[in-house]
C-alpha positions as CSV (number, residue, x, y, z in Angstrom):
1,M,14.3,1.6,22.3
2,K,11.5,4.1,22.7
3,V,10.0,4.3,19.2
4,I,7.4,6.8,18.0
5,I,5.6,6.3,14.7
6,I,4.0,9.4,13.2
7,G,1.3,8.9,10.7
8,T,-2.1,7.4,9.9
9,A,-3.6,4.9,12.4
10,Y,-6.9,4.1,14.0
11,P,-9.6,5.5,13.8
12,Y,-8.5,6.1,10.2
13,R,-8.6,3.3,7.7
14,G,-6.7,2.1,4.7
15,G,-3.3,0.8,3.7
16,L,-1.3,3.5,5.6
17,T,-3.1,2.6,8.8
18,A,-2.5,-1.1,8.2
19,F,1.2,-0.5,7.6
20,N,1.9,1.7,10.6
21,E,0.0,-0.5,13.0
22,R,1.7,-3.7,11.8
23,L,5.1,-2.0,12.0
24,A,4.3,-1.0,15.6
25,E,3.4,-4.6,16.4
26,E,6.7,-5.8,15.0
27,Y,8.7,-3.4,17.2
28,I,6.6,-4.3,20.2
29,S,7.3,-8.0,19.6
30,Q,11.0,-7.2,19.7
31,G,10.6,-5.7,23.1
32,H,10.5,-2.0,22.3
33,D,8.2,0.7,23.7
34,V,6.1,2.0,20.9
35,E,3.6,4.8,20.5
36,I,1.8,6.1,17.4
37,Y,1.0,9.7,16.9
38,T,-1.9,10.0,14.5
39,F,-4.2,12.7,13.3
40,T,-7.1,14.6,14.8
41,L,-7.5,15.9,11.2
42,Q,-5.8,14.1,8.4
43,Y,-7.4,15.6,5.3
44,P,-10.0,18.4,5.1
45,S,-13.2,16.7,3.9
46,F,-13.2,18.6,0.6
47,L,-9.8,17.2,-0.2
48,F,-10.7,13.6,0.6
49,P,-11.9,11.7,-2.5
50,G,-13.6,8.8,-0.7
51,K,-16.8,8.4,1.3
52,T,-15.2,8.5,4.8
53,Q,-11.8,8.6,6.3
54,Y,-12.8,6.6,9.3
55,S,-12.9,2.9,10.1
56,E,-15.9,1.0,11.4
57,E,-13.7,-1.8,12.8
58,P,-12.9,-2.1,16.5
59,A,-9.8,-0.3,17.8
60,P,-6.6,-2.4,18.1
61,K,-6.2,-3.5,21.6
62,N,-2.4,-3.7,22.0
63,L,-1.3,-0.4,20.5
64,K,-0.8,3.0,22.1
65,I,-2.3,5.5,19.7
66,K,-2.5,9.2,20.4
67,R,-4.6,11.5,18.2
68,S,-2.7,14.8,18.2
69,I,-1.9,16.0,14.7
70,N,-3.8,18.5,12.7
71,S,-2.4,18.5,9.1
72,I,-3.4,22.1,8.3
73,N,-2.7,23.9,11.6
74,P,0.9,25.2,12.0
75,F,0.4,26.0,15.7
76,N,-0.5,22.4,16.2
77,W,2.6,21.2,14.4
78,I,4.8,23.3,16.8
79,K,3.0,21.9,19.8
80,V,3.3,18.3,18.6
81,G,6.9,18.7,17.7
82,R,7.8,20.1,21.1
83,E,5.8,17.3,22.9
84,I,7.7,14.5,21.0
85,R,11.0,16.3,21.4
86,K,10.6,16.3,25.2
87,K,9.8,12.6,25.2
88,Q,13.3,11.9,23.8
89,P,12.4,8.9,21.7
90,D,15.4,7.0,20.3
91,L,13.7,6.5,17.0
92,V,10.9,8.3,15.1
93,L,9.5,6.6,12.1
94,I,7.3,8.5,9.6
95,K,5.7,7.4,6.3
96,F,5.8,9.8,3.4
97,W,3.3,9.5,0.6
98,L,2.0,12.9,-0.4
99,P,3.6,16.4,-0.7
100,F,0.4,17.8,1.0
101,M,1.7,16.4,4.2
102,A,5.2,17.8,3.9
103,P,4.7,21.2,5.7
104,C,3.1,19.4,8.7
105,F,5.5,16.5,8.9
106,G,8.6,18.5,8.0
107,T,7.9,21.1,10.7
108,I,7.2,18.5,13.4
109,L,10.5,16.6,12.5
110,K,12.6,19.8,12.5
111,I,11.5,20.6,16.0
112,I,12.1,17.0,17.2
113,R,15.6,17.0,15.9
114,K,16.5,19.8,18.2
115,N,16.8,17.4,21.1
116,N,20.0,16.1,19.5
117,H,19.0,12.5,20.4
118,T,16.2,11.2,18.3
119,R,17.0,9.5,14.9
120,I,14.3,10.2,12.3
121,I,13.8,7.6,9.5
122,S,11.2,8.1,6.8
123,I,9.7,5.1,5.0
124,L,8.8,6.2,1.5
125,D,5.8,5.0,-0.4
126,N,6.9,7.3,-3.1
127,I,8.8,10.5,-3.3
128,I,7.3,11.8,-6.6
129,P,3.5,11.5,-6.5
130,H,1.5,9.6,-9.1
131,E,-0.8,12.6,-9.5
132,K,1.4,15.6,-9.8
133,R,0.6,19.2,-8.7
134,I,2.4,22.6,-8.8
135,G,4.7,23.0,-5.8
136,D,5.2,19.2,-5.2
137,R,9.0,19.4,-5.5
138,T,9.4,22.3,-3.1
139,L,7.1,20.7,-0.5
140,T,8.9,17.3,-0.8
141,Q,12.3,18.9,-0.4
142,Y,11.2,20.6,2.8
143,F,10.3,17.2,4.2
144,V,13.4,15.5,3.0
145,N,15.6,18.1,4.7
146,A,14.0,17.2,8.0
147,A,14.7,13.5,8.1
148,D,18.0,11.7,9.0
149,G,17.6,8.7,6.7
150,F,15.2,6.9,4.4
151,V,13.9,3.5,3.6
152,A,12.4,3.1,0.1
153,M,10.2,0.2,-0.7
154,S,11.1,0.1,-4.3
155,K,14.3,0.7,-6.2
156,S,12.6,3.2,-8.4
157,V,11.8,5.3,-5.4
158,L,15.3,5.0,-4.1
159,N,16.5,6.4,-7.4
160,D,14.0,9.2,-7.3
161,L,15.2,10.1,-3.8
162,N,18.6,10.9,-5.3
163,T,17.1,14.0,-7.0
164,F,16.3,15.4,-3.5
165,D,19.2,14.2,-1.4
166,G,22.5,12.4,-2.2
167,K,24.1,12.4,1.2
168,K,21.8,11.0,3.9
169,P,21.8,7.3,4.5
170,K,19.2,5.4,2.5
171,A,18.3,1.8,1.8
172,F,15.9,-0.4,-0.1
173,S,13.6,-2.7,1.8
174,P,10.6,-4.2,0.0
175,H,7.1,-3.8,1.4
176,P,6.6,-6.5,4.0
177,L,3.6,-8.9,3.9
178,Y,0.3,-7.7,5.0
179,D,-0.4,-10.6,7.3
180,N,-2.9,-8.7,9.5
181,F,-6.0,-9.5,7.5
182,G,-6.6,-13.0,9.0
183,E,-5.6,-16.5,8.0
184,K,-6.1,-18.0,4.6
185,I,-9.4,-19.8,4.1
186,S,-10.6,-22.2,1.4
187,Q,-11.7,-20.8,-1.9
188,E,-15.0,-22.6,-1.5
189,E,-15.7,-21.0,1.8
190,A,-14.8,-17.5,0.4
191,I,-17.0,-17.9,-2.7
192,K,-19.9,-19.0,-0.5
193,K,-19.4,-16.0,1.9
194,L,-19.5,-13.6,-1.1
195,N,-22.5,-15.3,-2.7
196,L,-20.6,-16.1,-5.8
197,D,-21.2,-18.9,-8.4
198,E,-18.9,-21.8,-7.5
199,N,-18.9,-22.8,-11.2
200,Q,-17.1,-19.7,-12.2
201,R,-13.4,-18.7,-11.9
202,Y,-12.4,-15.3,-10.6
203,M,-10.0,-12.4,-11.2
204,L,-9.7,-9.7,-8.5
205,F,-8.9,-6.0,-8.9
206,F,-8.6,-4.7,-5.3
207,G,-8.1,-1.4,-3.7
208,F,-9.0,2.3,-4.1
209,I,-9.9,3.0,-7.7
210,R,-7.8,5.9,-9.1
211,D,-6.9,6.7,-12.7
212,Y,-3.3,5.5,-12.5
213,K,-4.4,2.0,-11.3
214,G,-5.5,1.1,-14.8
215,L,-9.0,-0.4,-14.2
216,D,-9.9,0.9,-17.7
217,L,-7.1,-1.2,-19.2
218,L,-8.4,-4.3,-17.4
219,L,-12.0,-3.7,-18.5
220,K,-10.7,-3.5,-22.1
221,A,-8.7,-6.6,-21.7
222,Y,-11.7,-8.4,-20.2
223,A,-13.8,-7.6,-23.3
224,D,-11.9,-10.4,-25.0
225,N,-14.4,-13.2,-25.6
226,R,-12.0,-15.8,-24.4
227,F,-12.9,-14.9,-20.8
228,R,-16.6,-15.7,-21.4
229,S,-15.8,-19.1,-23.0
230,N,-13.7,-20.0,-20.0
231,N,-16.3,-19.0,-17.4
232,I,-14.1,-16.3,-15.9
233,K,-15.6,-13.4,-13.9
234,L,-13.9,-10.1,-12.9
235,I,-14.4,-8.8,-9.3
236,V,-13.7,-5.2,-8.7
237,A,-13.5,-4.6,-5.0
238,G,-12.7,-1.1,-3.7
239,E,-13.9,2.4,-3.4
240,F,-13.9,4.9,-6.2
241,Y,-11.5,7.8,-5.6
242,N,-12.3,9.4,-9.0
243,N,-15.2,9.6,-11.4
244,A,-17.0,6.2,-11.3
245,D,-19.2,7.0,-14.4
246,Q,-16.3,6.6,-16.8
247,Y,-15.9,3.0,-15.8
248,F,-19.6,2.2,-16.0
249,E,-19.8,3.9,-19.3
250,L,-16.8,1.8,-20.5
251,E,-18.5,-1.3,-19.2
252,K,-21.6,-0.5,-21.2
253,E,-19.6,0.4,-24.3
254,L,-17.7,-3.0,-24.1
255,K,-20.9,-4.9,-23.5
256,L,-19.7,-6.2,-20.2
257,Q,-22.9,-5.6,-18.1
258,G,-23.5,-8.6,-15.9
259,E,-19.9,-9.8,-16.4
260,V,-18.2,-7.6,-13.9
261,I,-18.9,-8.1,-10.2
262,W,-18.8,-4.6,-8.6
263,H,-18.2,-4.2,-4.8
264,T,-17.4,-0.5,-4.7
265,D,-17.8,0.3,-1.0
266,F,-14.6,0.4,1.1
267,I,-13.7,-3.2,2.0
268,P,-13.2,-3.5,5.8
269,D,-10.1,-5.3,7.1
270,S,-12.2,-8.2,8.4
271,E,-13.6,-8.9,4.9
272,V,-10.4,-8.6,2.9
273,K,-9.6,-12.3,3.2
274,Y,-12.9,-13.3,1.5
275,Y,-12.1,-11.4,-1.7
276,F,-8.5,-12.6,-2.0
277,C,-9.3,-16.2,-1.1
278,A,-12.2,-16.3,-3.6
279,A,-10.0,-15.2,-6.4
280,D,-7.8,-17.3,-8.6
281,I,-5.5,-14.5,-9.6
282,I,-5.0,-10.8,-8.4
283,V,-4.7,-8.3,-11.2
284,Q,-2.9,-4.9,-10.9
285,P,-3.0,-3.3,-14.3
286,Y,-1.3,0.0,-13.1
287,K,-0.2,2.7,-15.5
288,S,2.3,4.0,-13.0
289,A,3.4,2.7,-9.6
290,T,6.2,2.5,-7.0
291,Q,5.2,-0.5,-5.0
292,S,1.9,-1.8,-3.9
293,G,0.5,-3.2,-0.7
294,V,-2.0,-5.3,-2.7
295,T,0.8,-7.6,-3.9
296,Q,1.8,-8.2,-0.3
297,I,-1.8,-9.1,0.6
298,A,-1.7,-11.5,-2.3
299,Y,1.5,-13.1,-1.1
300,H,0.0,-13.5,2.4
301,F,-3.0,-15.3,0.9
302,E,-0.8,-17.2,-1.5
303,K,-2.4,-16.0,-4.7
304,P,-0.8,-15.6,-8.1
305,M,-0.6,-12.1,-9.5
306,L,-0.5,-10.2,-12.7
307,V,1.1,-6.7,-12.6
308,T,2.2,-4.3,-15.3
309,D,5.9,-3.5,-15.8
310,V,5.8,-0.1,-14.1
311,G,7.7,1.3,-11.1
312,G,8.9,-1.4,-8.7
313,L,6.1,-4.0,-9.3
314,S,8.3,-6.3,-11.4
315,E,10.8,-6.4,-8.5
316,I,8.1,-8.0,-6.3
317,V,6.4,-10.2,-8.9
318,P,9.0,-12.1,-10.9
319,H,7.5,-12.9,-14.3
320,G,6.7,-16.6,-14.8
321,K,7.5,-17.5,-11.2
322,V,4.7,-16.2,-9.1
323,G,2.6,-14.7,-11.9
324,Y,3.0,-12.3,-14.8
325,T,4.7,-9.0,-15.4
326,V,3.4,-7.5,-18.7
327,N,3.3,-4.3,-20.6
328,A,0.5,-1.8,-19.6
329,N,-1.8,-2.5,-22.5
330,E,-5.0,-4.5,-22.7
331,N,-3.8,-7.1,-25.3
332,D,-0.8,-8.2,-23.2
333,I,-3.0,-8.2,-20.0
334,A,-5.7,-10.4,-21.7
335,D,-3.2,-12.8,-23.2
336,A,-1.4,-13.4,-19.9
337,L,-4.6,-13.9,-18.0
338,I,-6.0,-16.4,-20.5
339,D,-2.6,-18.3,-20.4
340,F,-3.1,-18.5,-16.6
341,F,-6.6,-20.1,-16.8
342,E,-6.2,-22.2,-20.0
343,N,-2.9,-23.7,-19.0
344,N,-3.8,-24.2,-15.3
345,K,-0.7,-22.3,-14.0
346,N,-2.2,-21.9,-10.5
347,S,-0.4,-24.8,-8.8
348,D,3.0,-24.0,-10.4
349,F,2.8,-20.4,-9.2
350,I,1.7,-21.2,-5.7
351,E,4.6,-23.5,-5.1
352,N,7.0,-20.6,-5.9
353,I,4.9,-18.1,-3.9
354,L,5.5,-20.1,-0.8
355,Q,9.2,-19.6,-1.3
356,E,9.1,-16.0,-2.5
357,K,7.0,-14.7,0.4
358,E,9.8,-15.5,2.9
359,K,11.6,-12.5,1.6
360,Y,9.0,-10.1,2.9
361,T,9.1,-10.4,6.7
362,W,8.6,-7.4,8.9
363,S,11.8,-8.2,10.8
364,K,13.7,-7.5,7.6
365,M,12.1,-4.1,7.4
366,T,13.0,-3.3,11.0
367,D,16.6,-4.6,10.5
368,T,17.0,-2.2,7.5
369,I,15.7,0.7,9.6
370,N,18.0,-0.2,12.5
371,S,21.0,-0.4,10.1
372,L,20.3,3.2,9.1
373,T,20.2,4.4,12.7
374,N,23.4,2.6,13.4
375,H,25.0,4.2,10.3
376,D,23.8,7.6,11.5
377,N,25.2,7.1,15.1
378,K,28.6,6.2,13.7
379,K,28.9,9.4,11.7
C-alpha cells in the first residue's frame, strides 16, 4: 500500500512524534511505501505551553517526512488536501488529540476523500480533551465526520466516540510499546549516568507536567515519612506545561526540599532510558486519563508501575500483576508504593511484565487498522 501519515513528526518533539514515526517504521517493515506529512507550524508560540516545540535530536534517517501543514491557515489546508488527494494513497492515518486541530485536519481529510479511493483511519488519543474549552464538541464533530474509521487506544475513548458517531467502523487497540528509546541498561549504569546515590531507591514521575497528571497528589503521598525511613527518592522528569510555582510551594509546605530530584527540562529521546532504568517503579497519579505512552515506555524497559484508576489506565496495568491500580488520592498512592518497596515486589512484577508486554506489539496495531480498511472496502 501507499500509506500517508498526517501529524506530528521531526523536527517536532514529544510523544506524538514518537508514535507517528514508530508507526511509519512498522508499515515500512511490512513492505509498504510510507510518507509523513507534518507541520510547518503546529501551534502558534503563544498557545504552546512548553519551552520549545522542536527537537535537538538528529533527524530519523529512514523516514520520508514532508513539512507542509500550517495548522492555522485555511488556504494551506486546501493546498495540502489537494496534494494528498492527487497522490491517491491507499491509506491515510491521522492521530487526533486536540479539538484545536479539528478544522485543519478535518478540512484536509474532506478534500482527500474526494478521490474516492483513499481510506482514512484516525487513531484517537482521546476524543474528549482533558482540559475542556468552549466549542470543543463542535470542532471534534467536524473532524469525526471527515474520517472513515477509528482506532481508540482505550475502551473509555471507544465509548466516548459513540457520542459523536455510531455508524462508522471502530475498534479498540491498546497503545503499542514505545520500543524506540534504546535498549534496557542496568540500573547501576543508569544511576551512575544521572549522578544519583546508589544507596537510594527511586520512583519516577515522567512526562510533561500538567494539572490532570496529578503530581500534586504524588507529592502529598511522598510526604509520608515511611519513604524517608526506606531511603526512597522521587524523581520528577519532564517539562512544566503549567504553573511550576504551585509544585515548588507544595514541596516547601510538605517539607520535602532536598527529597525530590527535579529534572524539569524536556528529556531528549536519547536520555529517556536512563530515567526509566534508574527507577524501581514508575508512578502515574493521574486525575483523569485515557491511555498513556508512559506506561508503554515502562513496559519496554520492564519496570513495575503504579497508576490511578482513571480512564483506560487499569486496562493496561492489571492490579497486582505488573504493578498497582489505586484510587486517585494520596493515601492509597502512598500505601501501594510502600507495599512495593517494603515487600520487595519488584521481581514478582517483572516476571509478569515480560508476559504482559507481548500484548502490545506494533503489528497488532497495524492489523487492527487494516481490519477497519477491509471492513470499509466491503461496504
